[in-house]
C-alpha positions as CSV (number, residue, x, y, z in Angstrom):
1,Q,-57.2,-5.2,11.8
2,I,-53.4,-6.3,12.3
3,Q,-55.0,-6.7,16.2
4,L,-57.8,-8.8,15.2
5,E,-55.6,-10.8,13.0
6,E,-53.2,-11.7,15.5
7,A,-55.8,-12.3,18.0
8,L,-57.4,-15.1,15.5
9,K,-54.0,-16.2,14.7
10,T,-53.5,-16.9,18.8
11,G,-57.1,-18.9,19.2
12,K,-58.7,-16.2,20.5
13,F,-62.5,-15.9,19.9
14,I,-63.4,-12.6,18.8
15,F,-66.4,-10.5,18.9
16,H,-66.2,-7.7,16.1
17,K,-68.7,-4.5,16.3
18,V,-69.7,-3.0,12.7
19,G,-72.6,-0.5,12.9
20,D,-74.8,-1.8,16.2
21,E,-74.4,-5.3,14.9
22,V,-72.1,-7.4,16.8
23,H,-70.7,-10.1,15.1
24,V,-68.1,-13.3,15.7
25,L,-65.2,-12.2,13.1
26,E,-64.3,-16.2,12.4
27,D,-65.6,-19.9,13.2
28,I,-62.4,-20.9,14.7
29,N,-61.4,-22.4,17.7
30,T,-58.6,-22.1,20.1
31,F,-56.6,-25.2,18.5
32,V,-52.7,-23.6,17.7
33,S,-50.4,-26.6,18.3
34,F,-49.5,-27.7,15.3
35,T,-47.8,-30.5,13.7
36,D,-47.0,-32.5,10.9
37,D,-50.2,-34.8,11.7
38,K,-52.5,-32.2,13.0
39,N,-51.7,-28.9,11.1
40,D,-53.8,-25.3,10.7
41,D,-57.2,-27.3,9.5
42,F,-58.0,-28.7,13.1
43,S,-58.2,-24.8,14.1
44,S,-61.4,-24.3,11.6
45,N,-64.4,-25.2,14.0
46,Q,-66.2,-26.3,10.5
47,S,-63.3,-28.5,9.2
48,V,-63.7,-30.4,12.9
49,R,-67.6,-30.2,12.4
50,V,-67.4,-32.0,9.0
51,L,-65.0,-34.7,10.2
52,D,-66.7,-35.3,13.6
53,Q,-69.7,-36.2,11.0
54,I,-68.1,-38.1,8.5
55,A,-67.1,-40.2,12.1
56,N,-70.1,-40.4,13.4
57,D,-71.9,-41.5,9.8
58,I,-69.7,-43.9,9.3
59,A,-70.1,-45.5,12.5
60,T,-74.0,-45.7,12.2
61,L,-73.6,-47.3,8.9
62,F,-71.1,-49.7,10.3
63,N,-73.2,-50.3,13.3
64,T,-76.7,-50.5,11.9
65,K,-75.6,-52.4,8.6
66,Y,-72.2,-54.9,9.3
67,L,-72.2,-55.2,12.6
68,G,-72.8,-59.1,13.6
69,K,-74.6,-59.0,9.9
70,V,-71.8,-59.1,7.5
71,P,-68.8,-61.1,8.3
72,N,-65.3,-59.8,8.6
73,D,-63.6,-61.6,5.9
74,A,-62.3,-60.2,2.1
75,A,-65.7,-59.9,1.0
76,G,-67.5,-58.3,3.9
77,R,-64.7,-55.4,4.0
78,I,-65.2,-54.5,0.6
79,S,-68.7,-54.3,1.1
80,F,-67.8,-51.8,3.9
81,W,-65.7,-49.9,2.2
82,N,-67.7,-49.5,-1.0
83,D,-70.1,-48.2,1.1
84,V,-68.0,-45.8,2.7
85,V,-67.0,-44.8,-0.9
86,K,-70.7,-43.9,-1.9
87,H,-70.9,-41.7,1.3
88,H,-68.4,-39.6,0.7
């Protein structure tokens, strides 16, 4: 168990056999260079996938509803902000 935990901490992708079944031990990626701006939250693939989906959703929202259709003024920015809040 200790060896498996250490391998995960160093960013290794680990398979674990239980009986006749083989499982991925944890859904991680190999990012282990943590900083104040990019902490260990970024080592979880699930977190990264959620952040990527949010970014894609907001880009689609902007490109389909705002780009070339709504002026870049205070009212347009407030409208966009409200839609982003609704998304979340």
